[in-house]
Each structure stands twice: as structure tokens, then as C-alpha cells.
N, C-alpha and C positions, 0 to 999 in steps of 0.2 A: 805735806798737805797739798791737795790738788790746787793748781793755780786757778784763778778766776775763769779763764777760758779753757780749762782743761777738759778733756773728754775721757770717759772710761766706760766699760761695759756695765750698764745699770743692773744687770743680773747678778753682779758680784758686789755685795754691799761693802766689802773691805777695799776694793780696788782704788778708791779715791784716796786712801790713806797709806798705801804701800809706796815707799820710796826709800832709797839709800840704805837698804839692808844688805845682808850677806849675799842674797840672790840678785842684787842690783837694784833696779827700780829707780828711775829718774824721769821727771817730766820733760818732754821734748816735743818738737814738731818734726814732721818729715823733712821740711825745708832745712831745719838746723842739722838734722842727721846727714842730709845730702851735702851741706856745706862742710861738715866734719869729714865725711868720707872723701870728698874732693880734696880737702886740705891734706889729709893723711896720705892720699895717693900721690900728691905733688911732693910732699915732704919725704916720702919713702924713696924717691929718686935721688935725694941728696945723700951723699956718701955717709956722713955721720949718722943721720937719722935712719937711713936704710940699714946700716950695720947694727944699730940698736934693735930694730925690728927683727932682723935675721937672728940675732943672738938671744934676744929676750922676749920676743913676741910670737913664739912658735904656736901658741894656742890660737892666734888670730891672723897670722901672716905666713904666706908660702908663695914663693916664686913671683913676687911682685903683686900678689893679690892680698887684699885685706878684707876680713869679714868678722862680724860679731852678731850674735843673735841672743835674744832672751825672751822668756815668756812665763806667764802665770796662766792659770786655767781660763782666764777671761780676757787676756790681752797679750800681744806679743810685738816684738820689734826685730827688724833685720837690717843690717847695713853691710854692703859689699862694695869694694872698689876693685875692679879688674884692671890691673896695670897695663897689660898689653893692649887692651881695647880702649883704655881711657874712659871706662864706663863706671859710673857710680850709681848704685840702686839703694834707695832707702824706703822701707815700708813699715808702717805702723798699723796695727789691727786691733780692734776691740771685738773681734769675732771670737765666740767661745770655742775653746780647744787650744791645746798647746801648739806652738810653732806655726800658726796660721800665716804670719807675716813671712816666714821663711818659704813656705809653699808658694806664696804670691811672688816673692823675689825670684825664686828659681824659675817660675813661669815667665816672668819678664825677661830674665837673662836668656832663657832658651829661645825666646822670640826675637831678641835683639842681636844675638850672636849667631852668625851664620857660618 
């Protein structure tokens, strides 16, 4: 169920009720995603955690970089931590269309990494 201060795309009548299913779905804030990405980035430098990511996190970890994205037709989220740059980008979008947050995150990364 949507939290009291939650936001969703009003064009999708079901969006407020989607969470915790096989496709993911969890209520969060961009600030909390940023904290998570920064924490994971720091932990990935630790030997034990880094080895766990390398061995079991291939779907979202490669060469010190961590990323994950998800979307439904009316909302999307994207989280990236670029280890070499020490950059974490978290984007949430209620724009209609799949992977809108990923497109914004990639634009941010392209402008910040020279």
C-alpha cells in the first residue's frame, strides 16, 4: 500500500497498490536510494563484501560499479554507484514509459563524468 506521502503516476490506477511482487516494487525516496548506493559503494571496497558481489552479484555488479533499475509502464527507478569516480546516482520517475529513470540517470552520468 502506498505510504501517506507516497507519489505515483495518477494515470495508472494500480500504481499505488504495486509493491513487493516478483517484479520488485518498493516504496522509497531518491534520498534513501542515494544512501543505499553510497553504502553499497563503500561496502564493495571491503574484501568480504566485494568478493560476495563479484561472485554472486553479477546481475548488478561489474568492475567496482553497482547498478539496478526497475520500471512499470507508469514509473521507474534507477540506482548506480560508479566505484572509480565515487559517484552515486539515484533517480525516481513517475513519467509514463518504461525505463525513464534510467534515461535520466545516464544523462546525469554523461554530464558528470568527463
